[in-house]
C-alpha positions in Angstrom: 76.3 48.8 -25.3 77.5 49.4 -28.9 75.3 51.0 -31.5 75.5 52.4 -35.0 75.3 56.1 -33.9 78.0 58.5 -34.9 80.7 59.8 -32.5 80.6 63.0 -30.5 82.0 65.5 -33.0 80.5 69.0 -32.3 79.2 71.5 -29.8 75.7 70.5 -30.9 76.5 66.9 -30.0 77.6 68.1 -26.5 74.4 70.0 -26.1 72.3 66.9 -27.1 74.4 64.8 -24.6 74.0 67.3 -21.7 70.3 68.0 -22.4 69.4 64.3 -22.7 71.4 63.4 -19.6 69.9 66.1 -17.3 66.4 65.2 -18.6 67.1 61.7 -17.1 68.5 63.2 -13.9 65.5 65.3 -13.4 63.2 62.2 -13.7 65.4 60.0 -11.4 64.1 59.5 -7.9 67.5 59.6 -6.3 69.2 62.4 -8.2 66.2 64.7 -8.9 66.0 65.6 -5.2 69.6 66.7 -5.1 69.3 68.9 -8.2 65.8 70.3 -8.0 64.9 70.3 -4.3 68.2 70.6 -2.3 70.3 72.6 -4.7 67.4 74.2 -6.5 69.3 74.3 -9.7 68.4 77.1 -12.2 68.4 74.9 -15.3 68.4 77.9 -17.7 71.8 79.0 -16.4 73.2 75.6 -15.4 72.9 73.9 -18.8 75.0 76.4 -20.6 77.7 76.0 -18.0 77.6 72.2 -18.5 77.9 72.7 -22.3 81.1 74.7 -21.6 82.4 72.2 -19.1 82.0 69.3 -21.5 83.2 71.2 -24.6 86.3 72.0 -22.6 86.9 68.4 -21.6 86.0 66.8 -24.9 87.3 69.4 -27.4 89.8 71.4 -25.3 87.7 74.6 -26.1 88.8 76.2 -22.8 85.4 77.9 -22.5 84.7 76.6 -18.9 86.0 78.5 -16.0 85.2 77.4 -12.5 85.6 74.9 -9.7 83.1 72.2 -10.1 84.2 70.3 -7.1 83.5 73.1 -4.7 79.9 73.2 -5.8 79.5 69.6 -4.8 80.7 69.9 -1.2 77.4 71.0 0.4 75.3 68.4 -1.5 73.8 65.4 0.3 75.4 62.9 -2.0 77.3 59.6 -1.5 78.5 56.6 -3.4 75.0 55.6 -4.5 74.4 59.0 -6.1 77.7 58.8 -8.0 76.8 55.3 -9.2 73.5 56.5 -10.4 75.0 59.6 -12.0 77.4 57.4 -14.0 74.7 54.9 -14.9 72.6 57.7 -16.4 75.5 59.4 -18.1 76.7 56.2 -19.8 73.2 55.3 -20.8 72.8 58.7 -22.4 76.1 58.5 -24.3 75.2 54.9 -25.5 71.8 56.0 -26.7 73.1 58.8 -28.9 76.7 58.1 -29.7 79.4 55.5 -30.4 83.1 55.8 -31.1 86.4 56.8 -29.6 85.3 60.2 -28.3 82.1 58.8 -26.8 84.2 56.1 -25.0 86.7 58.7 -23.8 83.9 60.9 -22.5 82.4 58.1 -20.5 85.9 57.3 -19.1 86.4 60.9 -18.1 83.0 61.1 -16.5 83.8 58.0 -14.4 87.2 59.4 -13.4 85.6 62.7 -12.4 82.9 60.9 -10.3 85.5 58.8 -8.6 87.7 61.8 -7.7 84.8 63.8 -6.5 83.4 60.8 -4.5 86.8 60.2 -2.9 87.4 63.8 -2.0 83.9 64.3 -0.6 84.2 61.1 1.5 87.4 62.4 2.9 86.0 65.9 3.7 82.8 64.5 5.3 84.6 61.9 7.4 87.3 64.3 8.8 
């Protein structure tokens, strides 16, 4: 979906993207359980970590330190969760942004989801 919005260009844009995305996640029947009930995410501390993660990926800020994959290993997630995560992520980007950086961000999100899904499937089916 193309729109006339501007591209992702600042840390404030990343914050808007992350906040808008997780607002959708927390309302989603499939994903809300994983984040709020199973993982009991502390949103006050989680959102700033996600700002750093995406600022590092998008702008090369190198502010994120950590192993995001390891945090996903114990979660009760499968292919349908990843599909819904990507659906909500892309919808969020398309609602607020358009341009090369926005498209690259969606591509990176899909790539990360694919890698995580593949690795988790391997681990859980060992």
